[in-house]
VMD Tcl script that draws the C-alpha trace (Angstrom):
set ca {
  {0.00 0.00 0.00}
  {1.41 3.39 -1.02}
  {1.23 6.28 1.43}
  {1.06 9.68 -0.27}
  {1.92 12.77 1.80}
  {1.28 16.03 -0.08}
  {2.01 19.26 1.74}
  {0.06 21.63 -0.52}
  {-3.45 21.57 -1.94}
  {-2.08 21.60 -5.49}
  {0.06 18.55 -4.72}
  {-2.91 16.76 -3.15}
  {-5.04 17.33 -6.25}
  {-2.21 16.22 -8.50}
  {-1.72 13.05 -6.47}
  {-5.44 12.26 -6.63}
  {-5.45 12.84 -10.39}
  {-2.48 10.53 -10.85}
  {-3.88 7.85 -8.55}
  {-7.70 8.16 -8.44}
  {-8.08 5.02 -6.32}
  {-6.09 6.59 -3.47}
  {-8.28 6.92 -0.36}
  {-8.07 10.34 1.35}
  {-7.28 10.31 5.08}
  {-7.57 13.23 7.47}
  {-8.75 12.26 10.94}
  {-8.89 8.61 9.90}
  {-11.78 7.88 12.25}
  {-13.69 6.01 9.53}
  {-10.93 4.81 7.22}
  {-8.75 3.30 9.95}
  {-11.68 1.30 11.31}
  {-12.19 -0.26 7.88}
  {-8.48 -1.00 7.58}
  {-8.24 -2.48 11.06}
  {-11.18 -4.82 10.40}
  {-9.82 -5.70 6.95}
  {-12.90 -4.33 5.21}
  {-10.85 -2.27 2.79}
  {-7.38 -2.57 1.29}
  {-6.87 0.44 -0.99}
  {-3.89 0.66 -3.29}
  {-2.89 3.93 -1.65}
  {-3.73 6.29 1.19}
  {-3.67 10.03 0.56}
  {-2.72 11.76 3.81}
  {-4.26 15.26 3.88}
  {-3.20 16.25 7.40}
  {-0.19 18.18 6.10}
  {-2.25 20.44 3.79}
  {-2.70 23.80 5.57}
  {-5.49 25.00 3.25}
  {-7.85 22.36 4.69}
  {-7.29 23.34 8.31}
  {-8.83 26.82 8.29}
  {-12.25 28.41 8.13}
  {-13.21 31.88 6.96}
  {-16.14 34.10 6.03}
  {-16.68 34.02 2.29}
  {-19.46 35.95 0.50}
  {-21.79 35.88 3.49}
  {-21.14 32.24 4.34}
  {-18.70 30.33 6.49}
  {-16.23 28.39 4.38}
  {-15.25 25.48 6.61}
  {-12.11 23.69 5.48}
  {-12.54 19.95 5.06}
  {-9.81 19.25 7.61}
  {-11.19 21.36 10.48}
  {-11.95 18.93 13.33}
  {-15.25 18.74 15.19}
  {-13.65 20.11 18.36}
  {-12.90 23.40 16.61}
  {-16.40 23.59 15.15}
  {-17.69 23.42 18.72}
  {-15.31 25.96 20.25}
  {-14.92 28.41 17.35}
  {-18.25 28.22 15.50}
  {-20.75 27.26 18.20}
  {-22.73 30.49 17.88}
  {-22.32 30.97 14.14}
  {-23.25 27.42 13.13}
  {-25.19 26.16 16.17}
  {-26.84 23.18 14.49}
  {-23.54 21.81 13.22}
  {-21.91 22.46 16.59}
  {-24.72 20.56 18.35}
  {-24.16 17.62 16.02}
  {-20.40 17.82 16.54}
  {-20.85 17.52 20.31}
  {-22.48 14.11 19.83}
  {-19.61 12.65 17.80}
  {-17.71 9.91 19.62}
  {-15.32 10.77 22.42}
  {-13.20 13.91 22.91}
  {-10.35 12.11 21.16}
  {-12.55 11.40 18.12}
  {-13.82 14.99 18.07}
  {-10.22 16.21 18.04}
  {-9.45 14.07 14.98}
  {-12.69 13.62 13.04}
  {-13.72 16.21 10.47}
  {-16.89 17.31 8.68}
  {-15.05 16.77 5.39}
  {-14.34 13.18 6.36}
  {-17.98 12.67 7.36}
  {-19.06 13.93 3.93}
  {-16.54 11.72 2.17}
  {-17.71 8.61 4.00}
  {-21.34 9.54 3.18}
  {-22.69 7.14 5.80}
  {-26.45 7.52 6.33}
  {-25.65 7.66 10.06}
  {-23.09 10.47 9.80}
  {-23.81 13.02 12.51}
  {-23.03 16.17 10.54}
  {-25.35 15.43 7.62}
  {-28.74 16.43 9.13}
  {-27.35 19.76 10.30}
  {-25.74 20.47 6.92}
  {-28.95 19.63 5.08}
  {-31.06 21.79 7.37}
  {-28.69 24.73 6.87}
  {-28.67 24.37 3.06}
  {-24.92 23.75 3.04}
  {-22.93 23.52 -0.19}
  {-19.95 21.21 -0.62}
  {-16.91 22.59 -2.44}
  {-15.08 19.88 -4.37}
  {-11.97 20.25 -6.50}
  {-9.66 18.47 -8.89}
  {-6.92 19.49 -11.29}
  {-9.80 20.20 -13.69}
  {-11.25 22.91 -11.49}
  {-13.68 23.61 -8.64}
  {-17.40 22.94 -8.42}
  {-20.04 23.43 -5.74}
  {-22.56 20.70 -4.92}
  {-25.59 21.37 -2.67}
  {-25.56 18.98 0.28}
  {-29.00 17.71 -0.78}
  {-27.43 16.47 -4.04}
  {-24.13 15.25 -2.60}
  {-25.33 11.91 -1.21}
  {-25.99 9.45 -4.04}
  {-26.37 6.10 -2.27}
  {-25.37 4.10 0.78}
  {-21.85 5.39 1.53}
  {-21.66 6.93 -1.95}
  {-21.30 10.57 -2.88}
  {-21.12 12.84 -5.90}
  {-17.31 13.00 -6.05}
  {-15.63 12.07 -9.31}
  {-12.67 9.68 -8.94}
  {-10.14 12.51 -9.20}
  {-11.94 14.94 -6.87}
  {-11.36 15.84 -3.23}
  {-13.55 17.75 -0.78}
  {-12.04 21.18 -0.20}
  {-14.61 22.75 2.12}
  {-18.25 23.10 3.01}
  {-20.05 26.45 2.79}
  {-22.70 27.15 5.43}
  {-24.63 30.37 6.00}
  {-24.44 31.70 9.57}
  {-27.63 30.92 11.45}
  {-30.31 33.57 11.07}
  {-32.62 31.77 13.49}
  {-32.60 28.95 16.03}
  {-31.28 25.54 15.05}
  {-31.58 22.14 16.70}
  {-30.07 18.69 16.37}
  {-31.48 15.51 17.92}
  {-29.94 12.07 17.93}
  {-31.08 8.85 19.49}
  {-28.93 5.79 20.11}
  {-28.47 2.84 22.38}
  {-26.76 5.07 24.95}
  {-26.07 8.78 25.46}
  {-22.48 8.98 24.20}
  {-20.00 7.35 21.82}
  {-22.71 5.70 19.77}
  {-23.78 5.49 16.14}
  {-27.21 7.04 15.79}
  {-30.32 4.93 15.43}
  {-31.98 8.04 14.00}
  {-31.12 11.73 13.89}
  {-32.83 14.94 12.91}
  {-31.66 18.47 12.19}
  {-33.81 21.60 12.07}
  {-33.08 25.19 11.12}
  {-35.50 28.11 11.20}
  {-34.77 30.77 8.57}
  {-36.98 33.69 9.69}
  {-35.47 36.19 7.25}
  {-36.91 34.23 4.33}
  {-39.66 32.53 6.30}
  {-38.40 29.06 5.52}
  {-37.61 25.88 7.42}
  {-34.66 23.55 6.89}
  {-34.68 19.86 7.79}
  {-32.28 16.93 7.74}
  {-32.86 13.24 8.45}
  {-30.06 10.87 9.41}
  {-29.81 7.10 9.79}
  {-33.35 6.52 8.51}
  {-32.94 6.15 4.74}
  {-30.31 4.90 2.27}
  {-28.84 8.41 2.28}
  {-29.14 11.46 4.51}
  {-32.13 13.40 3.21}
  {-34.36 16.38 3.80}
  {-38.06 16.34 4.65}
  {-39.06 18.94 2.07}
  {-42.81 18.36 2.30}
  {-42.72 18.75 6.07}
  {-40.61 21.90 5.81}
  {-42.85 23.52 3.19}
  {-45.97 22.59 5.18}
  {-44.61 24.11 8.38}
  {-43.36 27.29 6.74}
  {-46.73 27.75 5.04}
  {-48.73 27.20 8.20}
  {-46.57 29.61 10.15}
  {-47.09 32.19 7.40}
  {-50.85 31.62 7.19}
  {-51.23 32.03 10.94}
  {-49.05 35.15 11.01}
  {-46.64 33.44 13.41}
  {-43.45 34.39 11.58}
  {-44.29 38.02 12.29}
  {-46.03 37.74 15.66}
  {-43.84 34.97 17.10}
  {-46.88 33.73 18.95}
  {-47.10 30.35 20.68}
  {-46.65 27.31 18.47}
  {-49.85 25.22 18.24}
  {-49.30 21.72 19.59}
  {-51.25 20.25 16.67}
  {-48.92 21.95 14.19}
  {-45.81 20.54 15.87}
  {-47.38 17.08 15.92}
  {-48.33 17.22 12.25}
  {-44.84 18.38 11.39}
  {-43.45 15.33 13.17}
  {-45.78 13.05 11.23}
  {-44.65 14.57 7.93}
  {-40.99 14.21 8.83}
  {-41.65 10.56 9.62}
  {-43.30 10.13 6.21}
  {-40.14 11.40 4.49}
  {-37.99 8.60 5.94}
  {-37.35 5.15 4.52}
  {-35.59 3.20 7.29}
  {-34.67 -0.46 7.55}
  {-34.45 -2.96 10.38}
  {-30.88 -3.54 11.53}
  {-28.91 -4.40 14.67}
  {-29.29 -0.86 16.05}
  {-33.06 -0.61 15.74}
  {-36.17 -1.52 13.82}
  {-37.68 0.57 11.04}
  {-40.81 1.11 13.14}
  {-38.76 2.43 16.05}
  {-36.85 4.80 13.78}
  {-40.07 6.19 12.34}
  {-41.52 6.75 15.80}
  {-38.29 8.34 17.03}
  {-38.14 10.71 14.06}
  {-41.68 11.96 14.67}
  {-40.88 12.62 18.33}
  {-37.51 14.26 17.61}
  {-38.98 16.50 14.91}
  {-41.78 17.65 17.21}
  {-39.38 18.34 20.06}
  {-36.78 20.05 17.87}
  {-39.42 22.36 16.43}
  {-40.81 23.16 19.88}
  {-37.37 23.98 21.27}
  {-36.40 26.04 18.23}
  {-39.66 28.00 18.22}
  {-39.39 28.69 21.96}
  {-35.87 30.02 21.34}
  {-37.18 32.14 18.46}
  {-39.85 33.68 20.71}
  {-37.38 34.18 23.55}
  {-35.02 36.07 21.26}
  {-37.82 38.44 20.31}
  {-38.79 38.98 23.94}
  {-35.16 39.70 24.84}
  {-34.90 42.31 22.10}
  {-38.19 43.92 23.18}
  {-36.93 44.23 26.74}
}
mol new
graphics top color blue
foreach p $ca { graphics top sphere $p radius 0.5 }
foreach p [lrange $ca 0 end-1] q [lrange $ca 1 end] { graphics top cylinder $p $q radius 0.2 }
display resetview
C-alpha cells in the first residue's frame, strides 16, 4: 500500500489525479476502522493532514467556508454560535479524542447515512466545495449523497470545504442511540429556522439509504406559520402543528431494520424528535424576540 503525503493543496489534487483510487485520510476515524477490520485494502492512502489549506475556516461571501480538515472540536469551540446546528451535532460525535481528529469533510466523504453532521448540513442548506486538477465545483448537500456510503465525487476529486450560512434563526439537532455517548445514531434529525426568508430547513439521518431532507414537512410548516401570522407575531406554536410536522418528517424517511433498531422504532423516534426540535427552536425564536423587546 502506497502512502502519499502532499504538503500543498495543489500537490494533493495532482496526487489524486495521478492515482484516483487513493483513499483520502484526514482524521482517519472512519478509514482506519475499515483497515483495522480488513474491510478495505486500498492501493494507496492520501494523507491530507499536512495540507494547511484544509485546516482553516473563513467568512466568504456571506457564508462560512469550513475547510474539510477542520476537526469537530474546533467547530464546537470556534463556531458554536455561528453554526449552532452543526456544533450541536459535533458535540455528539464519539469521544473527545474522536472529536479532536474527526472532520466534517471526512464525514461527507464517508457519506454514511448515520453520519452526525449530515442532518445539520442539510437543514442549513450547506454547499460542498469539491476540487480536482480540472477545477472547482459546488454541490448542494442535498445532491451530494448518491447512495449508501456513496457521494457525488468524481474519482479525481477531493472535498475542499463546506459552505454554510451563519444561522439567522434557532437551530436544533437531535440524535437517538443505544446510549447517550459514543454511539452510532439509530436516528437523527436536524432543524433550522430561517426567519429572514420565512423558511424551514430539515435533515434526516440514519433513517434512509442516504441522509435526506423532509421537504414536504418543511414547506408545510413554513406555510402554516405564514398563514397564521406566526413568523411576524412569534406567537405560541400550536401543539397540533408541531405534531403534524413530526408526522410529515416521519413520512419522508425510509428506514430499515438492523442491529441498532427496527424501522418502526426509527419512524416513531423521528416523529418525536422532529416535534421536540421544532418546539425547542420556536421557543428560542420567541425568547429572542422577547429579549430584544426588553
